[in-house]
C-alpha positions, 0 to 999 in steps of 0.5 A, spaced: 107 784 280 109 779 275 116 780 271 116 777 264 122 777 260 122 779 253 129 778 251 133 772 248 139 769 251 146 770 248 150 764 247 156 762 244 156 763 236 149 765 236 147 769 230 143 775 231 143 778 224 146 774 218 153 777 217 155 781 223 159 777 228 157 772 233 159 773 240 164 770 244 164 767 251 170 765 254 174 764 261 179 769 263 180 767 270 177 759 272 174 757 279 180 752 279 185 758 277 182 762 282 184 758 288 191 760 290 189 768 290 184 766 295 182 763 302 181 756 302 174 754 299 173 761 296 173 761 289 171 765 283 169 765 275 171 771 271 169 771 264 170 774 258 165 776 253 167 779 246 160 781 241 158 786 236 153 791 239 148 789 235 147 782 239 141 778 241 135 783 244 138 790 243 136 798 243 138 803 238 139 810 239 140 816 234 147 815 234 146 808 230 144 812 224 146 820 225 153 822 227 150 828 231 145 824 235 145 822 242 149 815 244 148 810 249 150 815 255 145 821 252 139 815 252 134 819 257 132 813 262 124 816 262 124 813 255 126 806 256 125 805 264 119 803 267 115 806 262 107 804 260 107 799 255 102 797 249 102 791 245 100 792 237 098 785 235 100 785 228 100 777 227 099 775 220 102 781 217 108 782 213 108 789 211 106 794 218 102 800 217 098 802 223 090 802 222 084 802 226 084 795 227 091 795 230 091 801 234 088 801 241 081 805 243 083 812 243 087 811 236 095 814 236 093 819 241 093 813 246 100 811 244 103 818 247 109 817 251 108 810 251 112 803 249 110 801 243 111 794 242 109 791 235 108 784 236 109 779 230 111 772 233 116 772 228 120 771 234 118 764 234 123 763 228 129 765 232 135 761 231 133 758 224 135 760 217 127 763 217 128 768 221 132 772 216 127 771 210 121 775 209 121 778 216 115 783 218 117 790 219 113 797 219 112 802 214 115 809 213 108 812 214 107 807 221 114 811 223 112 818 221 105 817 226 108 814 231 114 820 231 108 825 231 104 822 236 111 822 241 111 815 244 117 813 248 120 808 244 118 802 239 120 795 240 118 789 235 120 781 235 123 781 228 129 781 225 129 788 223 124 794 224 125 796 217 125 792 211 132 789 208 130 788 201 133 795 199 139 799 203 134 804 205 132 804 213 125 810 213 123 807 219 130 808 223 131 814 220 124 817 222 124 814 229 131 816 231 131 823 228 126 824 233 130 821 239 126 815 239 129 809 241 128 802 237 128 796 240 129 790 236 129 782 236 124 782 242 121 775 244 115 773 248 111 779 246 105 774 247 106 773 254 104 780 255 096 783 255 094 789 250 096 794 255 097 795 263 103 794 264 110 797 264 116 796 260 124 796 261 129 795 256 135 799 259 143 798 256 150 800 259 152 807 258 158 806 253 160 812 250 161 813 242 156 807 241 149 808 238 146 801 240 147 795 245 144 789 248 139 790 253 135 785 258 128 787 256 123 786 261 115 788 263 112 788 269 104 786 270 100 787 275 
């Protein structure tokens, strides 16, 4: 079994989404400072990370969009941990709808209970100004179809699963209203087969938070 990492690194000052605070990675207790607290030759490093909840590769729960939706503490693990996955290859599309060319054999019915990962390869532009320009995104119709198919979760390797030219966010609104978590800023989806893998993207249990960074990965036979 091979494990494939699907997450971006988090580094000091990196930009995930323009306008949001960048992370600060610092030292609370250095190895040199810790030496006086322990036996000779024993040292530890204790760090401090301050960051926006929308940093790196992250997962949205319904509370991100809806006040009465479940937050990170209510996230059902069966939706995001060791879930059978499928990749929809949407390379070359900026506005992504679900059609026969994109769907696997069996169509929408084959997506039920699965982690649906939309591959655009827009993650290749991560860390550049181009990442925030004309990013690929799903349509409202695609979101409705995924919600009706009762997928486990939906991920994309792009800036946002919605278009951002206006303030409308229909994809978030539809999926999160259905209780379907959204994972954005994935990467390395090219390393996955179309199906036959299992997907995991689990955040910590933080009360009152609707979104947070995850270590997303896939296990492939």
